[in-house]
A tleap script that builds the chain and sets N, CA, C and O, in Angstrom:
source leaprc.protein.ff14SB
mol = sequence {
  NMET ALA LEU ASP GLU VAL LEU SER GLY ASP
  GLN LEU THR GLY ARG GLN ALA ALA THR ILE
  PHE PHE ALA TRP LEU THR LEU VAL LEU LEU
  ALA GLY ILE THR LEU LEU LEU ILE THR SER
  MET THR ILE CGLY
}
set mol.1.N position { -14.270 7.800 16.620 }
set mol.1.CA position { -12.649 7.238 17.377 }
set mol.1.C position { -11.941 8.539 17.734 }
set mol.1.O position { -11.389 9.247 16.892 }
set mol.2.N position { -11.993 8.815 19.064 }
set mol.2.CA position { -11.247 10.149 19.269 }
set mol.2.C position { -9.893 10.321 18.928 }
set mol.2.O position { -9.334 9.309 18.504 }
set mol.3.N position { -9.118 11.523 19.022 }
set mol.3.CA position { -7.874 11.522 18.804 }
set mol.3.C position { -6.478 10.709 19.801 }
set mol.3.O position { -5.488 10.061 19.462 }
set mol.4.N position { -7.109 11.211 21.319 }
set mol.4.CA position { -6.027 10.240 22.151 }
set mol.4.C position { -6.356 9.114 22.105 }
set mol.4.O position { -5.277 8.522 22.135 }
set mol.5.N position { -7.456 8.069 22.029 }
set mol.5.CA position { -6.977 7.086 21.410 }
set mol.5.C position { -6.503 6.331 20.491 }
set mol.5.O position { -6.195 5.152 20.666 }
set mol.6.N position { -6.399 6.994 19.362 }
set mol.6.CA position { -5.821 6.769 18.055 }
set mol.6.C position { -4.108 6.812 18.515 }
set mol.6.O position { -3.277 5.934 18.283 }
set mol.7.N position { -3.887 8.177 19.265 }
set mol.7.CA position { -2.193 8.262 19.818 }
set mol.7.C position { -2.121 7.168 20.763 }
set mol.7.O position { -1.028 6.655 21.003 }
set mol.8.N position { -3.107 6.789 21.282 }
set mol.8.CA position { -2.438 5.841 22.337 }
set mol.8.C position { -1.912 4.208 22.081 }
set mol.8.O position { -1.178 3.467 22.734 }
set mol.9.N position { -2.421 4.098 21.216 }
set mol.9.CA position { -2.274 2.792 20.266 }
set mol.9.C position { -2.882 1.503 20.844 }
set mol.9.O position { -2.369 0.423 20.549 }
set mol.10.N position { -3.796 1.557 21.537 }
set mol.10.CA position { -4.477 0.282 22.446 }
set mol.10.C position { -4.912 -0.853 20.721 }
set mol.10.O position { -4.495 -1.927 20.288 }
set mol.11.N position { -5.730 -0.025 20.336 }
set mol.11.CA position { -6.591 -0.539 19.800 }
set mol.11.C position { -6.898 -0.340 18.095 }
set mol.11.O position { -7.975 -0.283 17.501 }
set mol.12.N position { -5.558 -0.266 17.609 }
set mol.12.CA position { -4.932 0.400 16.727 }
set mol.12.C position { -4.553 -0.526 15.531 }
set mol.12.O position { -3.385 -0.904 15.440 }
set mol.13.N position { -5.445 -0.894 14.646 }
set mol.13.CA position { -5.235 -2.030 13.484 }
set mol.13.C position { -3.440 -1.673 12.479 }
set mol.13.O position { -2.766 -0.646 12.400 }
set mol.14.N position { -3.284 -2.783 12.009 }
set mol.14.CA position { -2.575 -2.241 10.602 }
set mol.14.C position { -2.550 -1.524 9.961 }
set mol.14.O position { -1.487 -1.100 9.508 }
set mol.15.N position { -3.793 -1.026 9.606 }
set mol.15.CA position { -4.338 0.217 8.538 }
set mol.15.C position { -4.314 1.079 8.980 }
set mol.15.O position { -3.827 1.886 8.187 }
set mol.16.N position { -4.620 1.644 10.105 }
set mol.16.CA position { -4.940 2.682 11.086 }
set mol.16.C position { -3.278 3.122 10.966 }
set mol.16.O position { -2.831 4.179 10.521 }
set mol.17.N position { -2.607 2.082 11.453 }
set mol.17.CA position { -1.047 2.612 11.818 }
set mol.17.C position { -0.340 2.767 10.570 }
set mol.17.O position { 0.735 3.367 10.578 }
set mol.18.N position { -0.909 2.201 9.278 }
set mol.18.CA position { -0.193 2.478 7.861 }
set mol.18.C position { -0.725 3.730 7.533 }
set mol.18.O position { -0.207 4.065 6.467 }
set mol.19.N position { -1.477 4.553 7.911 }
set mol.19.CA position { -2.538 5.195 7.325 }
set mol.19.C position { -1.994 6.725 8.593 }
set mol.19.O position { -2.170 7.936 8.463 }
set mol.20.N position { -1.403 6.023 9.582 }
set mol.20.CA position { -1.200 7.501 10.190 }
set mol.20.C position { 0.361 7.745 10.151 }
set mol.20.O position { 0.837 8.861 10.359 }
set mol.21.N position { 1.110 6.656 9.877 }
set mol.21.CA position { 2.818 6.922 9.425 }
set mol.21.C position { 2.599 7.227 7.534 }
set mol.21.O position { 3.727 7.339 7.053 }
set mol.22.N position { 1.896 7.323 6.831 }
set mol.22.CA position { 1.991 7.939 5.272 }
set mol.22.C position { 1.686 8.877 5.551 }
set mol.22.O position { 2.112 9.873 4.968 }
set mol.23.N position { 0.671 8.958 6.734 }
set mol.23.CA position { 0.546 11.023 7.074 }
set mol.23.C position { 1.594 11.438 7.048 }
set mol.23.O position { 1.992 12.018 6.038 }
set mol.24.N position { 2.201 11.317 7.891 }
set mol.24.CA position { 3.523 11.643 8.576 }
set mol.24.C position { 4.316 12.054 7.910 }
set mol.24.O position { 4.520 13.222 7.578 }
set mol.25.N position { 5.019 10.833 7.559 }
set mol.25.CA position { 5.975 11.150 6.099 }
set mol.25.C position { 5.483 12.000 5.204 }
set mol.25.O position { 6.395 12.754 4.862 }
set mol.26.N position { 4.399 12.271 4.608 }
set mol.26.CA position { 3.816 13.110 3.445 }
set mol.26.C position { 4.011 14.543 4.300 }
set mol.26.O position { 4.350 15.602 3.770 }
set mol.27.N position { 3.742 14.373 5.651 }
set mol.27.CA position { 3.751 16.300 5.733 }
set mol.27.C position { 5.534 16.281 6.319 }
set mol.27.O position { 6.086 17.373 6.187 }
set mol.28.N position { 6.183 15.442 6.770 }
set mol.28.CA position { 7.333 15.573 6.847 }
set mol.28.C position { 8.185 16.307 5.450 }
set mol.28.O position { 8.862 17.325 5.304 }
set mol.29.N position { 7.681 15.049 4.448 }
set mol.29.CA position { 8.431 15.518 3.118 }
set mol.29.C position { 7.690 17.106 2.743 }
set mol.29.O position { 8.491 17.977 2.403 }
set mol.30.N position { 6.470 17.423 2.789 }
set mol.30.CA position { 6.220 18.329 2.317 }
set mol.30.C position { 7.225 19.744 2.853 }
set mol.30.O position { 7.840 20.682 2.346 }
set mol.31.N position { 6.900 19.149 4.276 }
set mol.31.CA position { 7.678 20.496 5.059 }
set mol.31.C position { 9.479 20.710 4.304 }
set mol.31.O position { 10.265 21.457 3.722 }
set mol.32.N position { 9.315 19.798 4.719 }
set mol.32.CA position { 11.061 19.675 3.445 }
set mol.32.C position { 11.297 19.734 2.066 }
set mol.32.O position { 12.391 19.652 1.508 }
set mol.33.N position { 10.443 19.848 1.671 }
set mol.33.CA position { 10.267 20.301 -0.054 }
set mol.33.C position { 9.851 21.791 -0.377 }
set mol.33.O position { 10.041 22.314 -1.474 }
set mol.34.N position { 9.445 22.218 0.367 }
set mol.34.CA position { 8.716 23.466 1.094 }
set mol.34.C position { 10.062 24.743 1.814 }
set mol.34.O position { 10.375 25.893 1.504 }
set mol.35.N position { 10.549 23.739 2.894 }
set mol.35.CA position { 12.263 24.554 3.539 }
set mol.35.C position { 12.844 24.640 2.572 }
set mol.35.O position { 13.276 25.781 2.410 }
set mol.36.N position { 13.203 23.635 1.427 }
set mol.36.CA position { 14.161 23.948 0.118 }
set mol.36.C position { 13.674 24.721 -0.686 }
set mol.36.O position { 14.564 25.358 -1.249 }
set mol.37.N position { 12.656 24.986 -1.026 }
set mol.37.CA position { 12.094 26.281 -1.996 }
set mol.37.C position { 12.421 27.344 -1.366 }
set mol.37.O position { 13.307 28.065 -1.826 }
set mol.38.N position { 11.654 27.713 0.028 }
set mol.38.CA position { 12.299 29.042 0.475 }
set mol.38.C position { 13.467 29.522 0.520 }
set mol.38.O position { 13.820 30.581 0.004 }
set mol.39.N position { 14.515 28.343 1.493 }
set mol.39.CA position { 16.026 28.760 1.038 }
set mol.39.C position { 16.662 28.805 -0.028 }
set mol.39.O position { 17.682 29.486 -0.139 }
set mol.40.N position { 16.201 28.139 -0.923 }
set mol.40.CA position { 16.766 28.447 -2.255 }
set mol.40.C position { 16.271 29.613 -2.892 }
set mol.40.O position { 16.970 29.963 -3.843 }
set mol.41.N position { 15.426 30.218 -2.696 }
set mol.41.CA position { 14.932 31.317 -2.905 }
set mol.41.C position { 15.670 32.484 -2.859 }
set mol.41.O position { 16.097 33.322 -3.653 }
set mol.42.N position { 15.685 32.164 -1.126 }
set mol.42.CA position { 16.376 33.356 -0.475 }
set mol.42.C position { 17.910 33.415 -0.805 }
set mol.42.O position { 18.613 34.354 -0.431 }
set mol.43.N position { 18.365 32.392 -1.503 }
set mol.43.CA position { 19.962 32.379 -1.642 }
set mol.43.C position { 19.833 32.439 -3.053 }
set mol.43.O position { 20.837 33.073 -3.378 }
set mol.44.N position { 19.166 32.149 -4.164 }
set mol.44.CA position { 19.501 32.778 -5.324 }
set mol.44.C position { 18.590 33.853 -5.745 }
set mol.44.O position { 18.811 34.479 -6.782 }
savepdb mol mol.pdb
quit
């Protein structure tokens, strides 16, 4: 399954949608934690 087929969402199952959502959520949380650590190191 190509990436453009996944992103179009035409034949997206619930399991695939949940996997994409949790992968995105993990990425956002990791980015937030990284930014928090970087800013706390530069301030303190």
